[in-house]
N, C-alpha and C positions, 0 to 999 in steps of 0.2 A: 681200597677194596678189602673187605674182611674175608679171610680164608676160612675154610671149614674147620681147621684146627683152632683158629682164634675163637670162632663161635663156641667150640667145645670148651676151651679154657675159660671163656666168659660165662659158662654155665647155661647156655641157651638150650632149651628143649627144641626138638626138631621142628615142631609147629611154629615156634617163635622165630627160629632161624629162617624158615621158609617165608614167613610173613614179613620179616625185616628185609629180605632180599627182594620181595615183590613190591614193597611199599615205594611209592614215588614221593620223596621228601620235598618239602619247600626249602630250596637251597638257601634262601635268604634267612629263614628262621634257623636253619641248622648252623649257618655260619655265625649268626649273632650269638648263639649259645656257645659254640665252639671257641669263639674269640674270647668270651668271658671266662671260660674254663682255662684256656691257655694263660690268660693274664693273671689268674688267681692261684695257679699251682704253686705249692710251697708256701703260700701266705697263710700260715696256720693260726688257729686260736679261736675262730668263730665260724658259724655256719655261713656259707655264701648267701648273698641276697641277689641272685641273678634275676634278670627278666627271662622267664621261661616261655617256650613256645606254647601257643594255645593247644596244639595237637601234640600230646606227649610222644607220639611216634617220631616226630622230628627230633625230640630230645634223645631218643635211642640212637638215631643216626649221628647226632653230635657226639654222643659218648663213643660210638664206634670210631668216628673220625679222629678223636683225640686220645685213643688208646696209646699210640706211640709217644705222646707227650707225657702222660702220667707214668707210663712204663719207664721213660727216660729219667724222670724224677726218682722213681723207686731205685733204679739202677745206680744213679749218682749217690744215693744214700747208702748203697750197699745192701739193700733189702733183697733177700733171696727171691728168685723167680717164683718159687712155690708159694710164698706168702703174697707176692705181688699179684699173681693170677688168682689166688684164692680170694683176695680182697676185691678184685674187679669182678669176680664171678657173682657178686651180689646183684649185678645187672640182670643176669639170667634168672637168679632167684626171685627178684622182684617182678620180673615178667611172668614167671610161673604163678606167683601169688595173684597178680593182676588178672591173669587169664582165668584162674579159678574163681575169682570174685566176680568178674564181669563177663566171662564166657567168650572172650575174644582177645586178639593181640592188642595190648594196651599197657600203659605204665603209669598207674595211679600215683606212684611215689617218685615221679621223675625229679622233683625238687630234692628229695632225700639223697638220690644218687650223686648229686653234685659234691657232697662231702667226701665220697670215695674218690672222685675224679680230681680233687684239688690236693689230696694227700692228708686229709684230716682223720680218716678212719682206716683201721686195719683189722682183718679177719684172722684171728689166731685161735685155731681149734674150734671149740663150741661157741665162742662168743666173739663179738666185735667190740672195738675200743676206739673212741673218738678222743683225740688229743685236743684239749681246749683249756681255757683259763676260767678261774672262778670269777663270776660277775659280781660287781659290788652290790647289786640289788638282790642277789640270791646266794648269800654266804653258805659255805659248807663248813661244818664244825671241824676245828683243828687245822684250818687252812687260812691263808690270807687272800684278800681280793687281788686278782691278777695272777695268783699261783697256778701253775700248770697241774692239771689233773687229767684222768682219763674217764670218759663216760662209757658205761657198759651198755651194749645193745645186744638183743637176743634174736638172731635169725631163726626162722622157722625150719629147722633142719633135724628135728628129732628130740628125744628126751633130754632133760637137764640133769643127767646123773651127777652125783657129787664127784665122781672120778673125772668125768669130762670137764666139769667146771674147775676143779682143782688144777687140771692140766692146762687149761686155757689161761687161768690167772697166773700160773707160773710162767707160761710163755710171755705174757704181758710184762711181768716183772723183769724178764731178761731182754725183751724186744726194745722197749722204749729207751732205756739207758744206753743200749748198744747203737741204735740207729738214730736216735734223737737226743743225744747227750746234753744239748743246750737247753732242753725243755725238761728239767728234772721233775719227776712225778712220784708222789708217795701216797696218793689217795685215789680211789676209784669211786665214782658215784653213779647212781641209777635213778631214773624217773620212770616209773612204770605202774600200770594197774596191778602187776604181780606183787607190789608192795602194799596194796590195800590191806589194812589190818583185818578187815572182814574176811578176805580171801585166806589170809594166813591162819586165822582162827577157826575157819570152818571147813577147810579141806583136811583130809587125813594128815596128821602131823608127821608121818613117815613118808609122805609123798615127795617126789623130787622138787616140785614147785615150792612147797613149804620150806624144805631144806635150803633151797636156793634163796628164797626171800629172807630167811632168818640170818643169812650171812651179812646183811646190810643193817646198819643202825639207822633208824628213821630220824629225819629232821625236816624242818620246814612245814609248810601248810599244804595238805593234799588238795588236788583240784578235781572237781567233778569230771568224770571221764566215762560216761555211760557207753558211748559209741566204741571206745577202745576195747571194753570187755566183750562187746558183741563182735567187733571186727576181728580181734585176734583169736577169739574162740571159734567163731563160725565163718569167718571171711565173708561177711555181709555187713551192710549198713542199715541203720534204722531199727525202730522197735515195732513196726507195723505187723510183723509176722512171727511174733514170739511163739505162738502155738505150733508153728510149722518147723521150728528149729529142732534138730536132733537132741535127744536126751539120753544118750548112750553112756556117758561118763559122769563121774561125780562133779567134774568141773562144769560140764554143760548144764547139768541140773542146778548147780549152785548159781551160775550166772543168770539163768532165766528165772529161777525161783526168787532171787533177791529183787529183781526188777518187778516181778508180778506182785511181790509183797510191798511194793512202794519204795524200795530202797534205791540208792544211787551209787553206782560204782565210782571209785575215785582212783586217780593216779597219784602215787606218793613218792617222796624222795627218800633215798637211803645212801649211806656211804660205808666204805670199808677201807682200812689201811692196807697198803700193799706190803 
């Protein structure tokens, strides 16, 4: 049974906490995912490939049921409670995003949360970092295949000010050698539409987003990612209602304007040395 305090530490909004408590889960589906999570905790290096419940609300229950398991792993590693709970609070954060997108209690990104629940990802200040290995088919400049690196992820929690980003990266420099010394990391990489050269060239050069993107040296081949630009800017999917999307900021105008002009947003790769 999840306590009120645990819901708070997991970042649940009141509406999502109430909905989680009222939901009647499919216990078979919950147990199947919970067993997969327990069996994968601490097996780091790649994203889990679990069989996920058809109803993501059952995934939420599985995450709640396995909080003691991932917390135990964090404790055994010596990871401070503050970082442990901050990391697991991405569950509440993703529920908020899903509610804003769909207008109801749901978890569109339930597959993504498995990375937090097996010990792959840690939330350090403004950014999140996934400990993983360089794949042979997607080399990162200056690294070897199989080398450990950290992937950068950007939760929707406010501006990307240079000061907050600097602080987060410094936390990562200290965190991984201290708590995961057997996985030495010297490089961070990012795959995001925020690294699309068109975005970096057409937003104001003194904006936080451009300053953030310029930290990373581009590599590899970008992928078309039209939906990412729409989803992460407006928290909606599809291109059917472009004329109805807000145009209050330079970013919103740039995203919609490029699509209307026939352009395609892309997600690109970048890396930076720690």
